[in-house]
MIDOSE-1310 file (N, C-alpha, C; in nm, 2 decimals, decimal comma, always signed):
residues 220
mkty	+2,82/+2,54/-5,16/+2,67/+2,55/-5,15/+2,61/+2,43/-5,09; +2,65/+2,31/-5,13/+2,59/+2,19/-5,08/+2,61/+2,18/-4,93; +2,73/+2,22/-4,88/+2,75/+2,21/-4,74/+2,66/+2,30/-4,66; +2,64/+2,42/-4,70/+2,55/+2,52/-4,64/+2,40/+2,47/-4,64
scga	+2,36/+2,41/-4,75/+2,22/+2,36/-4,77/+2,20/+2,25/-4,66; +2,29/+2,15/-4,65/+2,28/+2,05/-4,55/+2,27/+2,10/-4,41; +2,35/+2,21/-4,38/+2,35/+2,27/-4,25/+2,21/+2,33/-4,22; +2,15/+2,40/-4,31/+2,02/+2,46/-4,29/+1,91/+2,35/-4,27
fvla	+1,93/+2,24/-4,34/+1,83/+2,13/-4,33/+1,83/+2,07/-4,19; +1,95/+2,05/-4,14/+1,96/+1,99/-4,01/+1,91/+2,09/-3,90; +1,93/+2,21/-3,91/+1,88/+2,31/-3,81/+1,73/+2,32/-3,82; +1,67/+2,30/-3,93/+1,53/+2,31/-3,94/+1,47/+2,19/-3,87
lagv	+1,52/+2,07/-3,89/+1,47/+1,95/-3,82/+1,49/+1,97/-3,66; +1,60/+2,03/-3,62/+1,62/+2,05/-3,48/+1,51/+2,14/-3,42; +1,47/+2,25/-3,50/+1,37/+2,34/-3,46/+1,24/+2,27/-3,44; +1,20/+2,18/-3,53/+1,08/+2,11/-3,52/+1,08/+2,02/-3,39
algq	+1,19/+1,95/-3,37/+1,20/+1,86/-3,25/+1,18/+1,94/-3,12; +1,25/+2,06/-3,11/+1,24/+2,14/-2,99/+1,10/+2,19/-2,97; +1,02/+2,21/-3,07/+0,89/+2,26/-3,06/+0,78/+2,15/-3,02; +0,82/+2,03/-3,02/+0,72/+1,92/-2,99/+0,68/+1,92/-2,85
qapv	+0,56/+1,88/-2,82/+0,51/+1,87/-2,68/+0,56/+1,74/-2,62; +0,57/+1,74/-2,49/+0,61/+1,62/-2,42/+0,50/+1,51/-2,44; +0,53/+1,39/-2,45/+0,43/+1,28/-2,47/+0,34/+1,27/-2,35; +0,21/+1,24/-2,38/+0,11/+1,22/-2,27/+0,14/+1,09/-2,20
pvpv	+0,15/+1,09/-2,06/+0,18/+0,97/-1,99/+0,07/+0,87/-2,01; +0,11/+0,74/-2,02/+0,02/+0,63/-2,04/+0,01/+0,55/-1,91; -0,10/+0,56/-1,83/-0,10/+0,49/-1,71/-0,09/+0,34/-1,72; -0,04/+0,27/-1,62/-0,04/+0,13/-1,62/-0,12/+0,07/-1,51
pvel	-0,17/-0,05/-1,51/-0,24/-0,11/-1,40/-0,14/-0,12/-1,28; -0,19/-0,11/-1,16/-0,11/-0,10/-1,04/-0,01/-0,21/-1,03; -0,05/-0,33/-1,07/+0,03/-0,45/-1,06/+0,15/-0,45/-1,16; +0,14/-0,36/-1,26/+0,25/-0,35/-1,36/+0,34/-0,23/-1,33
ephh	+0,31/-0,15/-1,23/+0,40/-0,04/-1,20/+0,53/-0,09/-1,13; +0,65/-0,05/-1,18/+0,77/-0,12/-1,13/+0,80/-0,10/-0,98; +0,75/+0,00/-0,92/+0,78/+0,01/-0,77/+0,68/-0,07/-0,69; +0,57/-0,12/-0,75/+0,47/-0,20/-0,68/+0,50/-0,34/-0,70
hvvl	+0,55/-0,41/-0,60/+0,59/-0,55/-0,61/+0,47/-0,64/-0,56; +0,41/-0,72/-0,65/+0,30/-0,80/-0,61/+0,35/-0,91/-0,52; +0,30/-0,92/-0,39/+0,34/-1,03/-0,30/+0,23/-1,13/-0,27; +0,11/-1,09/-0,31/-0,01/-1,18/-0,30/-0,12/-1,14/-0,39
knds	-0,18/-1,24/-0,46/-0,30/-1,21/-0,54/-0,38/-1,34/-0,54; -0,51/-1,32/-0,50/-0,60/-1,43/-0,50/-0,74/-1,38/-0,54; -0,85/-1,45/-0,52/-0,98/-1,40/-0,56/-1,03/-1,28/-0,48; -0,97/-1,26/-0,37/-1,02/-1,16/-0,28/-0,93/-1,03/-0,27
vlvt	-0,80/-1,05/-0,28/-0,71/-0,93/-0,26/-0,59/-0,93/-0,36; -0,54/-0,81/-0,38/-0,42/-0,79/-0,45/-0,33/-0,71/-0,35; -0,22/-0,77/-0,31/-0,13/-0,70/-0,21/+0,00/-0,67/-0,28; +0,04/-0,54/-0,27/+0,17/-0,50/-0,33/+0,25/-0,44/-0,22
hvvi	+0,38/-0,46/-0,22/+0,48/-0,40/-0,13/+0,54/-0,29/-0,22; +0,51/-0,17/-0,18/+0,56/-0,05/-0,26/+0,69/+0,00/-0,20; +0,79/+0,01/-0,28/+0,92/+0,06/-0,24/+0,97/+0,17/-0,34; +0,98/+0,29/-0,29/+1,02/+0,40/-0,38/+1,15/+0,46/-0,33
ppge	+1,26/+0,45/-0,40/+1,39/+0,51/-0,36/+1,38/+0,66/-0,34; +1,47/+0,72/-0,27/+1,47/+0,86/-0,24/+1,47/+0,94/-0,38; +1,38/+1,04/-0,38/+1,38/+1,13/-0,50/+1,30/+1,07/-0,62; +1,27/+0,95/-0,62/+1,20/+0,88/-0,73/+1,05/+0,89/-0,72
atly	+0,99/+0,87/-0,84/+0,84/+0,87/-0,84/+0,79/+0,75/-0,92; +0,68/+0,70/-0,89/+0,62/+0,59/-0,96/+0,57/+0,64/-1,10; +0,54/+0,55/-1,18/+0,47/+0,58/-1,31/+0,33/+0,61/-1,27; +0,26/+0,68/-1,36/+0,11/+0,70/-1,34/+0,05/+0,56/-1,34
hths	-0,03/+0,52/-1,24/-0,08/+0,39/-1,23/-0,23/+0,40/-1,19; -0,30/+0,29/-1,21/-0,45/+0,29/-1,19/-0,49/+0,20/-1,08; -0,57/+0,24/-0,98/-0,63/+0,16/-0,88/-0,78/+0,15/-0,91; -0,83/+0,03/-0,93/-0,96/+0,00/-0,97/-1,06/-0,05/-0,87
ydra	-1,01/-0,06/-0,74/-1,10/-0,12/-0,64/-1,09/-0,04/-0,51; -1,17/-0,08/-0,41/-1,15/-0,03/-0,28/-1,01/-0,07/-0,23; -0,95/+0,02/-0,14/-0,81/-0,01/-0,10/-0,79/+0,02/+0,04; -0,68/-0,03/+0,09/-0,62/+0,01/+0,22/-0,47/+0,01/+0,21
aihl	-0,41/+0,09/+0,29/-0,26/+0,11/+0,29/-0,21/+0,12/+0,43; -0,09/+0,06/+0,45/-0,03/+0,06/+0,58/+0,12/+0,11/+0,56; +0,16/+0,22/+0,61/+0,29/+0,28/+0,59/+0,39/+0,21/+0,68; +0,51/+0,18/+0,62/+0,62/+0,11/+0,70/+0,73/+0,20/+0,73
tnnm	+0,73/+0,32/+0,68/+0,85/+0,41/+0,70/+0,80/+0,55/+0,72; +0,89/+0,64/+0,77/+0,86/+0,78/+0,79/+0,92/+0,86/+0,67; +0,84/+0,93/+0,59/+0,88/+1,00/+0,47/+0,80/+1,12/+0,45; +0,85/+1,20/+0,36/+0,77/+1,31/+0,30/+0,74/+1,27/+0,15
itlq	+0,61/+1,27/+0,11/+0,58/+1,23/-0,02/+0,49/+1,34/-0,09; +0,47/+1,32/-0,22/+0,37/+1,40/-0,29/+0,28/+1,31/-0,37; +0,16/+1,35/-0,40/+0,07/+1,27/-0,49/+0,03/+1,36/-0,60; +0,01/+1,30/-0,72/-0,03/+1,37/-0,84/-0,13/+1,29/-0,92
qlnq	-0,25/+1,33/-0,93/-0,35/+1,26/-1,02/-0,32/+1,30/-1,17; -0,36/+1,22/-1,26/-0,33/+1,24/-1,40/-0,40/+1,37/-1,44; -0,32/+1,46/-1,51/-0,37/+1,59/-1,56/-0,40/+1,69/-1,45; -0,35/+1,66/-1,33/-0,37/+1,76/-1,22/-0,23/+1,80/-1,16
pese	-0,23/+1,91/-1,09/-0,10/+1,96/-1,03/-0,05/+1,86/-0,92; +0,08/+1,86/-0,90/+0,13/+1,78/-0,79/+0,10/+1,84/-0,66; +0,07/+1,76/-0,56/+0,03/+1,81/-0,43/+0,16/+1,87/-0,36; +0,13/+1,94/-0,25/+0,24/+1,98/-0,16/+0,29/+1,85/-0,09
qmpa	+0,41/+1,86/-0,04/+0,47/+1,75/+0,04/+0,39/+1,73/+0,16; +0,37/+1,60/+0,19/+0,29/+1,56/+0,31/+0,36/+1,44/+0,38; +0,35/+1,44/+0,51/+0,42/+1,33/+0,59/+0,35/+1,19/+0,57; +0,43/+1,09/+0,56/+0,38/+0,95/+0,57/+0,45/+0,89/+0,69
kige	+0,38/+0,84/+0,79/+0,43/+0,79/+0,91/+0,42/+0,64/+0,93; +0,52/+0,58/+1,00/+0,51/+0,44/+1,03/+0,38/+0,40/+1,10; +0,32/+0,30/+1,06/+0,19/+0,26/+1,12/+0,07/+0,33/+1,08; +0,08/+0,43/+0,99/-0,03/+0,51/+0,95/-0,12/+0,42/+0,86
isas	-0,25/+0,43/+0,88/-0,34/+0,34/+0,81/-0,44/+0,43/+0,73; -0,47/+0,39/+0,61/-0,58/+0,46/+0,53/-0,66/+0,36/+0,46; -0,79/+0,39/+0,44/-0,88/+0,31/+0,36/-0,96/+0,40/+0,27; -0,97/+0,36/+0,14/-1,04/+0,45/+0,05/-1,14/+0,36/-0,03
trkg	-1,24/+0,43/-0,08/-1,35/+0,37/-0,15/-1,35/+0,41/-0,29; -1,36/+0,31/-0,38/-1,37/+0,33/-0,52/-1,51/+0,40/-0,55; -1,50/+0,52/-0,61/-1,62/+0,59/-0,65/-1,61/+0,64/-0,79; -1,70/+0,59/-0,88/-1,69/+0,64/-1,02/-1,57/+0,58/-1,09
dplt	-1,49/+0,66/-1,16/-1,38/+0,62/-1,24/-1,27/+0,57/-1,15; -1,18/+0,48/-1,19/-1,07/+0,43/-1,12/-0,97/+0,55/-1,09; -0,90/+0,54/-0,98/-0,80/+0,64/-0,95/-0,67/+0,62/-1,02; -0,63/+0,72/-1,09/-0,50/+0,72/-1,16/-0,41/+0,83/-1,11
hrvr	-0,29/+0,79/-1,05/-0,20/+0,89/-0,99/-0,06/+0,83/-0,99; +0,03/+0,92/-0,94/+0,16/+0,88/-0,92/+0,21/+0,93/-0,78; +0,31/+0,87/-0,72/+0,36/+0,90/-0,59/+0,50/+0,93/-0,60; +0,55/+1,04/-0,54/+0,69/+1,08/-0,54/+0,74/+1,08/-0,40
nass	+0,86/+1,02/-0,38/+0,93/+1,02/-0,25/+1,02/+1,14/-0,24; +0,98/+1,23/-0,16/+1,06/+1,36/-0,14/+1,16/+1,35/-0,03; +1,18/+1,23/+0,02/+1,27/+1,22/+0,14/+1,41/+1,16/+0,09; +1,50/+1,15/+0,18/+1,64/+1,10/+0,16/+1,65/+0,95/+0,19
tpfe	+1,54/+0,89/+0,23/+1,54/+0,75/+0,26/+1,42/+0,68/+0,18; +1,43/+0,55/+0,16/+1,33/+0,48/+0,08/+1,19/+0,49/+0,15; +1,09/+0,50/+0,07/+0,95/+0,50/+0,11/+0,89/+0,36/+0,09; +0,83/+0,31/+0,20/+0,77/+0,17/+0,19/+0,63/+0,17/+0,24
vidv	+0,54/+0,11/+0,17/+0,40/+0,09/+0,21/+0,35/-0,04/+0,16; +0,26/-0,10/+0,24/+0,18/-0,22/+0,19/+0,05/-0,17/+0,14; +0,02/-0,19/+0,01/-0,11/-0,15/-0,05/-0,19/-0,27/-0,07; -0,32/-0,27/-0,03/-0,41/-0,38/-0,05/-0,53/-0,34/-0,13
eflq	-0,56/-0,40/-0,24/-0,68/-0,38/-0,32/-0,77/-0,49/-0,30; -0,90/-0,46/-0,27/-1,00/-0,56/-0,24/-1,08/-0,59/-0,37; -1,06/-0,71/-0,42/-1,12/-0,74/-0,55/-1,26/-0,78/-0,55; -1,32/-0,79/-0,43/-1,46/-0,82/-0,43/-1,52/-0,75/-0,31
rpaq	-1,64/-0,69/-0,33/-1,71/-0,63/-0,22/-1,82/-0,73/-0,17; -1,82/-0,74/-0,04/-1,93/-0,83/+0,02/-2,06/-0,77/+0,00; -2,17/-0,85/+0,00/-2,30/-0,80/-0,02/-2,34/-0,72/+0,10; -2,29/-0,75/+0,22/-2,32/-0,67/+0,34/-2,20/-0,68/+0,44
asaa	-2,19/-0,59/+0,53/-2,08/-0,59/+0,62/-2,10/-0,70/+0,73; -1,99/-0,75/+0,78/-2,00/-0,85/+0,88/-2,06/-0,79/+1,01; -2,14/-0,87/+1,08/-2,20/-0,82/+1,20/-2,10/-0,82/+1,32; -2,01/-0,91/+1,31/-1,91/-0,93/+1,42/-1,80/-0,82/+1,40
vagt	-1,75/-0,76/+1,51/-1,64/-0,67/+1,51/-1,53/-0,72/+1,60; -1,41/-0,74/+1,54/-1,31/-0,81/+1,62/-1,24/-0,71/+1,72; -1,25/-0,58/+1,70/-1,18/-0,49/+1,79/-1,22/-0,35/+1,75; -1,14/-0,25/+1,80/-1,16/-0,11/+1,76/-1,12/-0,10/+1,61
vaae	-1,21/-0,04/+1,53/-1,20/-0,02/+1,39/-1,11/+0,10/+1,36; -1,00/+0,08/+1,29/-0,91/+0,19/+1,26/-0,94/+0,26/+1,13; -1,00/+0,18/+1,04/-1,04/+0,24/+0,91/-1,14/+0,14/+0,85; -1,22/+0,18/+0,75/-1,32/+0,10/+0,70/-1,36/+0,15/+0,56
npsa	-1,40/+0,06/+0,47/-1,46/+0,09/+0,35/-1,56/-0,02/+0,31; -1,64/-0,01/+0,20/-1,74/-0,12/+0,18/-1,68/-0,26/+0,16; -1,55/-0,27/+0,15/-1,49/-0,40/+0,12/-1,43/-0,46/+0,25; -1,38/-0,38/+0,34/-1,30/-0,44/+0,45/-1,31/-0,34/+0,58
rvyn	-1,27/-0,40/+0,69/-1,24/-0,33/+0,81/-1,10/-0,35/+0,84; -1,04/-0,24/+0,90/-0,90/-0,25/+0,94/-0,89/-0,23/+1,09; -0,82/-0,32/+1,15/-0,80/-0,31/+1,30/-0,65/-0,28/+1,32; -0,62/-0,20/+1,42/-0,48/-0,16/+1,45/-0,45/-0,21/+1,59
wvla	-0,38/-0,33/+1,60/-0,34/-0,38/+1,73/-0,21/-0,33/+1,77; -0,20/-0,26/+1,88/-0,07/-0,20/+1,93/-0,05/-0,27/+2,06; +0,06/-0,35/+2,07/+0,09/-0,43/+2,19/+0,23/-0,40/+2,25; +0,23/-0,35/+2,37/+0,36/-0,33/+2,44/+0,42/-0,46/+2,47
pgas	+0,55/-0,46/+2,50/+0,61/-0,59/+2,54/+0,54/-0,66/+2,65; +0,51/-0,79/+2,63/+0,44/-0,87/+2,73/+0,28/-0,85/+2,73; +0,23/-0,76/+2,65/+0,09/-0,73/+2,65/+0,02/-0,82/+2,55; -0,11/-0,85/+2,56/-0,19/-0,93/+2,47/-0,32/-0,86/+2,45
saqh	-0,38/-0,90/+2,33/-0,51/-0,85/+2,30/-0,62/-0,93/+2,36; -0,74/-0,88/+2,36/-0,85/-0,97/+2,40/-0,87/-1,08/+2,30; -0,94/-1,19/+2,34/-0,97/-1,29/+2,24/-1,08/-1,23/+2,15; -1,06/-1,26/+2,02/-1,16/-1,20/+1,92/-1,17/-1,30/+1,81
ther	-1,28/-1,28/+1,73/-1,31/-1,37/+1,62/-1,31/-1,30/+1,49; -1,25/-1,36/+1,39/-1,25/-1,31/+1,25/-1,35/-1,40/+1,18; -1,47/-1,35/+1,14/-1,57/-1,42/+1,08/-1,54/-1,45/+0,93; -1,46/-1,36/+0,87/-1,44/-1,37/+0,73/-1,29/-1,38/+0,70
pyli	-1,24/-1,42/+0,58/-1,10/-1,42/+0,55/-1,04/-1,28/+0,59; -0,91/-1,29/+0,63/-0,84/-1,16/+0,67/-0,70/-1,17/+0,64; -0,64/-1,05/+0,64/-0,49/-1,04/+0,62/-0,43/-0,97/+0,74; -0,33/-1,03/+0,80/-0,26/-0,96/+0,91/-0,12/-0,92/+0,86
iavn	-0,09/-0,79/+0,89/+0,03/-0,73/+0,84/+0,11/-0,67/+0,96; +0,24/-0,70/+0,97/+0,32/-0,65/+1,08/+0,39/-0,52/+1,04; +0,39/-0,42/+1,13/+0,45/-0,29/+1,10/+0,60/-0,29/+1,15; +0,63/-0,37/+1,25/+0,76/-0,38/+1,30/+0,80/-0,53/+1,33
tvql	+0,92/-0,55/+1,37/+0,97/-0,69/+1,40/+0,94/-0,72/+1,55; +0,89/-0,84/+1,57/+0,85/-0,88/+1,70/+0,83/-1,03/+1,70; +0,83/-1,09/+1,83/+0,79/-1,23/+1,85/+0,64/-1,23/+1,88; +0,56/-1,27/+1,78/+0,41/-1,27/+1,80/+0,36/-1,40/+1,84
kmtg	+0,29/-1,40/+1,95/+0,23/-1,52/+2,00/+0,08/-1,52/+1,98; +0,03/-1,63/+1,92/-0,11/-1,64/+1,89/-0,17/-1,76/+1,97; -0,28/-1,73/+2,04/-0,34/-1,83/+2,12/-0,48/-1,85/+2,08; -0,52/-1,98/+2,04/-0,65/-2,01/+1,99/-0,75/-2,03/+2,10
adgk	-0,88/-2,05/+2,06/-0,99/-2,06/+2,15/-0,97/-2,19/+2,24; -0,89/-2,29/+2,19/-0,86/-2,41/+2,26/-0,75/-2,40/+2,36; -0,69/-2,28/+2,37/-0,57/-2,25/+2,46/-0,44/-2,29/+2,40; -0,43/-2,35/+2,28/-0,30/-2,38/+2,22/-0,24/-2,25/+2,16
ssth	-0,11/-2,24/+2,18/-0,04/-2,12/+2,14/+0,08/-2,16/+2,04; +0,11/-2,06/+1,96/+0,23/-2,07/+1,87/+0,29/-1,93/+1,86; +0,42/-1,93/+1,86/+0,50/-1,80/+1,85/+0,58/-1,80/+1,73; +0,58/-1,69/+1,66/+0,65/-1,67/+1,53/+0,72/-1,53/+1,53
evka	+0,84/-1,53/+1,48/+0,90/-1,40/+1,46/+0,85/-1,34/+1,33; +0,79/-1,22/+1,34/+0,74/-1,15/+1,22/+0,82/-1,02/+1,21; +0,85/-0,98/+1,08/+0,93/-0,86/+1,05/+0,84/-0,76/+0,99; +0,88/-0,63/+0,99/+0,81/-0,53/+0,93/+0,78/-0,56/+0,78
gdfh	+0,65/-0,55/+0,75/+0,60/-0,58/+0,61/+0,56/-0,73/+0,59; +0,59/-0,81/+0,69/+0,54/-0,95/+0,68/+0,39/-0,96/+0,69; +0,33/-1,05/+0,62/+0,18/-1,06/+0,62/+0,14/-1,21/+0,61; +0,02/-1,23/+0,65/-0,03/-1,37/+0,65/-0,18/-1,36/+0,61
wvds	-0,22/-1,44/+0,51/-0,36/-1,44/+0,46/-0,42/-1,57/+0,52; -0,54/-1,54/+0,58/-0,61/-1,65/+0,65/-0,75/-1,66/+0,59; -0,78/-1,77/+0,53/-0,91/-1,79/+0,45/-1,00/-1,88/+0,53; -1,02/-1,85/+0,66/-1,12/-1,93/+0,74/-1,15/-1,84/+0,86
kvth	-1,26/-1,89/+0,93/-1,30/-1,83/+1,05/-1,20/-1,86/+1,16; -1,15/-1,76/+1,24/-1,05/-1,78/+1,34/-1,09/-1,71/+1,47; -1,07/-1,77/+1,58/-1,09/-1,71/+1,71/-0,95/-1,72/+1,78; -0,89/-1,61/+1,83/-0,76/-1,61/+1,89/-0,74/-1,48/+1,96
slan	-0,62/-1,48/+2,03/-0,57/-1,36/+2,09/-0,43/-1,34/+2,04; -0,38/-1,22/+2,04/-0,24/-1,19/+2,00/-0,16/-1,14/+2,12; -0,03/-1,17/+2,12/+0,05/-1,12/+2,23/+0,19/-1,09/+2,18; +0,24/-0,98/+2,24/+0,38/-0,94/+2,21/+0,47/-1,02/+2,31
dgrp	+0,55/-1,11/+2,26/+0,62/-1,20/+2,35/+0,75/-1,13/+2,40; +0,74/-1,01/+2,46/+0,85/-0,95/+2,53/+0,94/-0,87/+2,44; +0,91/-0,84/+2,32/+0,99/-0,76/+2,24/+0,94/-0,62/+2,22; +1,00/-0,53/+2,14/+0,95/-0,39/+2,12/+0,81/-0,39/+2,08
kfrs	+0,74/-0,28/+2,11/+0,60/-0,26/+2,08/+0,56/-0,31/+1,94; +0,46/-0,39/+1,94/+0,41/-0,46/+1,82/+0,29/-0,38/+1,76; +0,29/-0,36/+1,63/+0,18/-0,29/+1,56/+0,14/-0,38/+1,45; +0,01/-0,40/+1,42/-0,04/-0,47/+1,30/-0,17/-0,41/+1,26
């Protein structure tokens, strides 16, 4: 009798466990999400290099500011906001640029890599909104929100951009590997090898031109 009583008790507990609902996901700040690697944080920006292995998804995480993102790989991904259905698969392409504006509540979502190769993107959160937009425009605007303008410089081997001025602090991000030549207003030049995902933060006014020093097409 004692053996049968113990067996019934164990089965009852198992029935309760099977009937429990899955725990509600607890979102984390974006900088604490394990796939988001913080590579720069200052008073102006939070920059993360996002790497999601094939088939994996991020935790639910929260974006609290205006943002921009630059894709470094070709993938199929899905997006899912908290308590919402998962989206259909959508393409993410190398060099693709997006800029979003914080409206109302922070954005809480997760991203799943539906491809067989790693998904990589540079995500930039702008921690301060300027009181007004800069009057100077450095080139063709690829994307914009109240915090920043994004320019897309595409340079074939040997090509250079027009000379332009950045009136405010800026971030330059390379989408592929190239020898990048920068020439200042004084005519002095410097050349650096930059790789996909490399970035450089400049906290001053700069006038310069950019040139692809004879390597594959450069995008930034």
